[in-house]
N, C-alpha and C positions, 0 to 999 in steps of 0.2 A: 292404701295405695303407695307406689313405689314411684318415685321422682327418676322418669329416665332422661337422660341428655339425649341431645338429637344425634342422627348418626354420623353428622361430621365429627363430633367430639368424642365418639364412643371408638374412633380407631386411633391408634398411635400413628402419629407422623415421624415419630424418630427412628430413624435408622441408623443403627452404629456400624460404621464404616468396617468393611473388611480389611484384614492386613493384605497386602500384596505377597504372595508366596516366593519366597528367597529363589526358588528355581525358577519362575518367571521372569525376575529382574536379571537373573544371571543369564539365561537365553536372550532376552532383550538386548541387554550389553554385546553377548556374543555375535548377534545380528549385526549390531549397529557397528562394531569393530570392524567385521568382516566386510561391510557394504562399505565402510571408508577404505578400506584397504584395497578393495577391489577395483574402486573408482578413484585412485590415488592419482592418475593421471588427469582425468578428469579435473579433481579437485585443483589440481596445480595450475592446470589452463585457467580456471576459473581466477584463481588468484590472481594470475600474470596479467588476466583482462583486469580486474578490479584495479590492480596498481599501476597499469600504465596507459588504458585509457581512460581519458577523464568523463566520457559518457557513462560508466560503468564503475566511478568511484564510491558510490555508495552501496555497491555491491557487499563491502565488510560488514555494513549495518544491516543486511538483511536478516540473520540466522538470529542474531540479538533480538531484533524487533519481534520475530515471528516466536522466539521463546517467550517474548514479554506478553503478548499477545495471548498466548495459552496459559501464562500463570493469570491473568487477569480475567480468564476465564476458568479457573480450578474450580468456584464455587458448584459449578454446573456440573463438576465430572463425578460419577459413581464410581467407586473402586470395585462395585460387582463387576461391572465392565470387562474389567480386565482380567481374562482368562483368554487362552489361547482359541483362534477359532481356525482349523485347519484345511477350510474349505479354501482359505485365502492363498494356501502353498500355489492352487492352481494359477490365478491371473499372475503372482510371483515368478513361477517356473518358467509361464509364457513369456513373460518380460525380460526376464535374464536370457532367454533364448533369443529374441529379439534383440538383444544386446550382443549377444553373438553376432547374427548378422551384420549389424552395424559396424562390429570393430572389424569384420573382416573386409568392408567395403570402404573402411576408411572414412566413415559418415561419423566425424567427430563431433560437430553440435549436436545431431540427433543423438546420438548415444548420450551425450552430457545432460540433454534436457530428457532423457529419458530417468535420471536420476529420480525428478519429482513422482512419475506414478510410482516406480519402486518404494519410496518414501511410504506415499500413502498405501500400498499394499501390505509393508510391513506393519504399518498402523492398523490396518484392516486383520493381521495374523496375530497380534497382541488382543486387541478388544475388541473387533469386528464392526459392523455397521454403526453401533451406537458411537464407538469411540472416535471413528472417523467423521460422523456429523460431528461431534463435540470440538475435534482437532480440524473443521474445514478452516477456520481464519487464518489459523497457523499456515496451514498446508498451503491455501492460495497464496498466502503472501511472500511463500520460499519462492515462487514463481519468477521473483524480480531478482534472483541470484544470476539468471542464465541472461546472456546477450543476446541481443535479436542478430539473424543471420547478415552474413556480410552484405549479401545481395539487397536485405532489405534496410539494414544500416545504411548504405549509399544512397540508397533511393529518396530515404528520408531525410537525409542529411542535404541532397540538392534541392528539395522539395523546400524544404524551411527555410533554406538560402536563399531561394528566389522570393518565397514569401516576406521572410523579414527585410529584404532588399527593398521590393515595392511598397510593403506597407509603411515603413521609415520614410520613403521619399513622399508618399503623399503626405504622411503627419508633418513634414517640415513644410511642405506647399500649404497646408492647410495655416501653419503657424506664419507666413509669409515669407518663407526664405527661397531664392532662386535655385530651385533644386531641380535635378534629371539625373536619371539611372539609366546606364547602360550594363546589360547584364547584372553583374553584383557588384559594381561601381557606382557609387554615388558621388554626383558633382555638384559644387557647393561654391562655385564663384571661381576662386584659386586652390580652393581646396580639394583633395580627392581622398573621398573615403571609401575604401573596400570593404565589403561585408565579408569576411574568409570564413572559412569551413569551421572555423572555432568559435564564431558569433553564431553560427545559424540556429541555436536554442536548443538543439537535441537532448545535449546534457542536462538542460533547464526542464525540459520536459520530462524525459525519464525519471530524473530526481522527484520533480515535483508530483509524478503521479503515482510514484512509490510512495511518499509523504501521505498523500490525499488517501491514498487506499489504507494506510496505517492507520491514519486519524479516524477515517470510517468505522474502521474495525472497534476501535476501541473509545471512541466517544458514546455517550448514552443519548441518543438523537433519534427521532421515528424515521423509519426506514425510506420513506419519501424524501427526508432532508439528506441523508445519506447519501441516495441514488442522484439528486441533483449536483450535490459535493462533488461525486466523481465526475459526472458530465462535464462540469464547469471546470475540470482541472486542466483541458487542453487550451482553451481558448485564454484561462487565465496566463498558463505559461507563454503562450504565444504574445499574449500583450505586454508581459512584464519584457519579455526578450524585444519588442520592439520600443517600448518605452526606453530601453537601455540603449539602444542603437541611435534612436534620436536624441538624445540627452547627450552621448558620446561625440556626434555630427556637431551639435550646439556649440558642446565645448571647445571642438575644433575651431568654430569662427569667433569665438569670444577670447581662449587663452592662448591659441596656437598649438601648433604640432607637437613640439618639444613637450610642453605641460601636460597634455593629454596621454602621450605613451608612457610618459613617466608615472603619472597620478590618476589621471581620471579614467583612464581605461579600466584598470585592474578594478578601482573602486566601484563602477559601474556594475562589473560582472559581480562583485560581493555584494551589492545591494539588491541583486534580481529576487533571489527567496524569501528575504525580507518584505519587499513589495507585494510579491505574489501571498505571503501570509495575510498582510493587512488585506489583499481583495479576498481572502477567505475568511477574515474577519467581518468584514462589512456584509460578506453573503450573509453568513449564520445570524448578522443582527437583524439583515431584512427580512429571513425567514422569520425568525421571533415576532418583529413587529407586524407581517402580513397574518399570519395564522395566530390566534389565540386558543390553546386548547382548554378547556373545561376542567375544572377542579372535579375529580371523584368526589360524591356525596360522603358527609361525614357519617361516622361509623361509631354508634354508640353502645358501648357494654351493657349489657342486660344481667344485673347480679342474679336473679331467680334462674333465668336458664342458662346464664354462664358462656352466653354467645353474644357476639356483634351484629347489631342490627344495622344494616347500610341504610343512609338516607335519613334515619331517626334524629330527631333533636330534641335536647332537653327541654322538659318544660318548666319554665319558673314559675313560682310559688309567689303570691300577691303577698 
């Protein structure tokens, strides 16, 4: 009588990783260098936006965080996927043709945003659909490199400025302060506080959304918790900005105009992000309290079969 192992143990699960061909590495480097050189004016435009526009100053961190996300997923990468998929040349050539049309029409923003699908096409060219599916979190996060269109940016700034003014005025009234608002100006007795465009919270909103997306892609949490975390990023950013304006207004009435302009105004702005992160921590803690996940049954190894039996518990001898 032969002792046969179960089918699960008869197959070897060890896979020897295949070395990436040198030709594939050289080709990938050549394509990346060509892409960077071809889009050099667009990269310089992005750099100028990140440097001079406070709303998008986080752009310098997008590429490093995207690489970090890919590095954390390296265990899920199978090197056998990395081989040329020439069918991906079709969408790549089509995208480059579209880029030519946009360049001729001087559609600078659309031409710059076209960088992202071109990067996706290059990833597909290197490793096909499987490599794209592996790299999708990193590719998704690269979308934060690009600023919003000028018109959308202006509309959001105006709307957020109005929301911040009205909500801060209501909050001050709930605190018993005699406050009225006219446009984007809050009148508190003899003090006048203008909610300027720089205080509309757009910078906080965009930076916080980028941060929450990065956290959602990196943390080990159930999918539904990540989804709720993403949905809550907008109200958390808005509430943090409203608290900032409210505290600044109270400081005007307590300490006066000179002290606030010199100290409290900037400090309140710096504390917005830590405050928002505290809200995120409270949210994650509440989700852990509300949902108790059942632990998987203990698995006990069987020395005869050489396998683990889920749910079995060892018996104690008297």
